[in-house]
C-alpha positions in Angstrom: 98.0 74.1 134.6 97.9 75.0 130.9 101.7 74.7 130.8 101.7 71.5 132.6 99.3 69.8 130.3 101.6 71.1 127.3 104.4 69.6 128.7 102.7 66.2 128.7 101.3 66.6 125.4 104.5 67.0 123.8 105.8 64.2 126.0 105.8 61.6 123.5 104.6 62.4 120.0 101.9 60.0 118.9 102.7 58.0 122.1 101.2 57.2 125.4 103.5 55.1 127.8 101.9 51.9 128.5 104.2 51.3 131.3 106.4 53.3 133.8 109.8 54.0 131.8 112.9 51.6 133.1 115.5 53.1 130.9 115.7 56.9 131.0 118.3 59.1 129.5 118.2 62.6 130.7 119.5 65.6 128.7 120.3 68.6 130.8 121.9 69.0 134.1 118.6 70.5 135.7 116.5 67.7 134.5 118.8 64.9 135.7 118.6 66.7 139.1 114.9 66.5 139.0 114.9 62.8 138.5 117.3 62.3 141.3 115.1 64.5 143.6 112.4 62.4 142.7 113.9 59.4 144.1 114.1 57.8 140.4 117.8 57.9 139.8 117.5 54.1 139.4 115.9 54.4 136.1 118.6 56.7 134.5 121.0 54.9 132.1 122.6 57.8 130.8 122.7 61.7 130.7 124.6 64.4 129.0 127.8 66.2 130.1 126.0 68.9 132.0 124.6 66.5 134.4 127.1 66.1 137.1 124.9 66.6 140.3 124.3 64.7 142.6 127.6 62.5 142.7 125.7 59.6 141.1 124.7 61.8 138.0 128.5 62.1 137.2 129.1 58.5 136.8 126.3 57.9 134.5 127.2 57.0 130.9 127.4 60.2 129.1 125.9 61.0 125.7 127.9 64.1 124.8 127.0 67.9 125.2 123.3 68.6 125.2 123.3 70.8 122.2 125.5 68.4 120.0 123.9 65.1 120.6 124.1 62.2 118.3 121.3 59.7 117.7 123.6 56.8 117.7 125.1 57.7 121.2 121.6 57.9 122.8 120.2 54.9 121.0 123.2 52.9 122.2 121.6 53.0 125.7 118.4 51.5 124.6 116.2 54.1 126.3 112.2 53.6 126.5 112.2 57.5 127.3 114.5 60.7 126.6 113.8 63.7 128.7 115.1 67.0 127.3 114.4 70.6 126.8 114.4 73.0 124.0 117.9 73.6 124.6 118.7 69.9 123.5 120.0 69.3 119.9 120.5 69.4 117.2 116.8 69.2 116.0 117.6 66.7 113.4 118.9 64.3 116.0 115.7 64.6 118.1 113.7 63.7 114.8 115.8 60.9 114.4 115.2 59.6 117.9 111.4 60.2 117.5 111.4 58.4 114.2 112.6 55.1 116.1 109.8 55.1 118.3 111.7 56.3 121.5 109.6 58.2 123.9 110.4 62.0 124.2 109.4 64.0 127.0 110.2 67.8 126.3 109.9 70.2 129.0 111.0 74.2 128.8 114.2 75.3 130.2 113.4 76.7 133.4 113.9 80.5 134.0 111.6 80.8 137.4 110.6 78.9 140.2 107.2 78.2 138.6 109.2 76.7 135.6 110.9 74.4 137.7 107.5 73.4 139.6 106.0 72.6 136.4 108.9 70.4 135.1 109.1 68.6 138.3 105.3 67.8 138.0 105.9 66.7 134.3 108.9 64.6 135.0 107.1 63.1 138.1 104.1 62.3 136.0 106.1 60.3 133.3 108.0 58.5 135.9 105.0 57.6 138.0 106.6 59.8 140.8 103.4 62.0 141.4 103.8 61.8 145.1 107.7 62.5 145.2 106.8 65.4 142.8 104.5 66.8 145.1 107.0 66.7 147.9 109.8 68.2 145.7 107.4 71.3 144.8 106.5 71.7 148.3 110.2 72.0 149.5 110.9 74.2 146.5 108.0 76.4 147.4 109.1 76.5 151.1 112.6 77.9 150.0 111.3 80.2 147.4 109.0 81.8 150.3 112.1 82.3 152.4 114.0 83.8 149.6 111.2 86.1 148.8 111.2 87.2 152.4 114.7 87.9 152.3 114.7 89.9 149.2 111.4 91.9 149.7 111.8 95.7 150.0 115.5 95.9 149.8 116.6 99.5 148.9 119.7 100.2 146.9 119.7 97.1 144.7 123.3 96.1 143.6 124.1 96.0 140.0 125.5 92.7 138.8 127.1 91.8 135.7 127.6 87.9 134.9 130.3 87.0 132.5 130.3 83.6 130.9 133.3 83.4 128.8 136.5 84.5 130.2 139.1 83.3 127.6 139.7 83.3 124.0 138.4 86.6 122.9 135.8 89.3 124.3 134.1 88.1 127.4 130.4 87.1 126.7 128.0 88.9 129.0 124.4 87.8 129.8 121.7 90.4 129.1 117.9 90.0 129.5 116.0 86.4 129.1 118.9 84.6 130.4 119.3 82.2 133.1 121.9 84.6 134.6 119.5 87.5 134.3 116.5 85.4 136.2 118.8 84.2 139.2 120.2 87.9 139.6 116.7 89.1 139.8 115.7 86.1 142.3 118.5 87.2 144.5 117.1 90.6 145.0 119.8 92.4 142.8 119.8 94.1 139.1 121.2 92.8 136.1 123.4 95.7 135.0 123.1 94.6 131.5 119.6 95.8 130.0 120.3 96.8 126.8 120.0 93.4 124.9 118.7 89.8 125.2 120.7 86.7 125.4 124.6 86.9 125.4 127.0 89.5 123.5 130.8 90.2 123.4 131.7 92.9 126.0 133.9 95.5 124.6 136.1 97.5 127.3 134.0 100.8 126.5 130.7 99.0 127.2 132.3 97.5 130.5 133.0 101.1 131.8 129.6 102.4 130.6 127.9 99.5 132.4 129.8 100.0 135.4 128.5 97.0 137.6 128.9 97.1 141.3 129.5 93.1 141.3 130.8 90.7 138.6 129.5 87.3 138.9 131.1 84.4 137.2 131.0 80.6 137.7 133.4 78.6 139.8 134.5 76.8 136.3 134.7 80.1 134.4 136.9 81.8 137.3 139.6 78.8 137.3 139.7 79.0 133.4 140.7 82.8 133.7 143.3 82.4 136.3 141.3 83.4 139.4 139.8 86.6 140.3 142.5 89.0 139.2 142.2 87.2 135.7 138.4 88.6 135.5 138.9 91.8 137.2 141.9 92.9 135.0 140.0 92.3 131.8 140.2 95.6 129.7 137.4 97.8 130.8 136.2 95.6 133.5 139.4 96.7 135.5 137.9 100.3 135.5 134.5 99.3 136.8 133.3 99.9 140.3 133.4 96.0 140.8 136.9 95.7 140.0 138.0 98.8 142.1 136.2 97.3 145.3 137.3 93.8 144.3 133.6 92.6 144.3 133.5 89.3 142.4 131.1 86.2 143.0 131.6 82.7 142.0 129.2 80.0 142.0 128.9 76.4 140.6 127.5 76.6 136.9 124.8 74.1 137.4 123.8 75.3 140.8 123.7 78.9 139.8 122.3 78.8 136.2 120.5 75.2 136.1 117.0 76.0 137.3 116.6 72.8 139.0 115.4 71.8 142.6 118.3 73.7 144.1 117.5 77.0 142.5 115.9 78.9 145.4 118.9 77.9 147.5 121.4 79.0 145.1 119.5 82.3 144.7 119.6 82.8 148.6 123.2 82.1 148.6 123.9 84.6 145.9 121.6 87.2 147.9 123.9 86.8 150.8 127.0 87.0 149.2 125.6 90.3 147.4 124.7 91.8 150.5 128.1 91.3 152.1 130.0 94.6 152.3 
């Protein structure tokens, strides 16, 4: 409850929305998904480039990548509300938007099912979709309960290493306190990388020492690296149990890492793929 109230306080600095927003820009694929899940897609006039689901989101005017926004691009859509997380930026652009009087709703980037529920409630309140928010939260809770039942009490949890960057130098690998780490744990597995937080380059020696059972990548990254062989043949990675057993899993980036309304389903899919022999 405290988290939810905090989100609403951040909502619109020095502002209380007098009317339900009619022109909304959503920054962040998961947040855009939430708006559509609330049956409020009709108020969206723009989004960032990470917003490509559902299909309608891909056709919205784009204001750029969420971390490299321009005030001019956002303001050109004449929004009366901009929804974003702390991953949006740069900070000076957000300050410029605030200075113009545009309402801003900031929520936390999700890293848990509870985070997603809080974001659904906050966005639902801002868009006057409280009933829809309750429905989305209930559906998410039901999916999360099925996931918890499926993953509970599993012995011999697989060790999974998520590779984000596949080309242009050493691969970037997810440590603790990342979306990849969170979804791996939700899926009933272990993040094979525990020695640091965030993302760091992977050396061949580190790959051998980490010795993951499974390599996890995004489908977008898999395509960029030339397929499964391109990932499993990376220096060091080729010597891991994952490569020897050709255990690689790929999933859509937004579905896997977005932490939006579909996250429990994504974690369940990941769980099923991990449990396959």
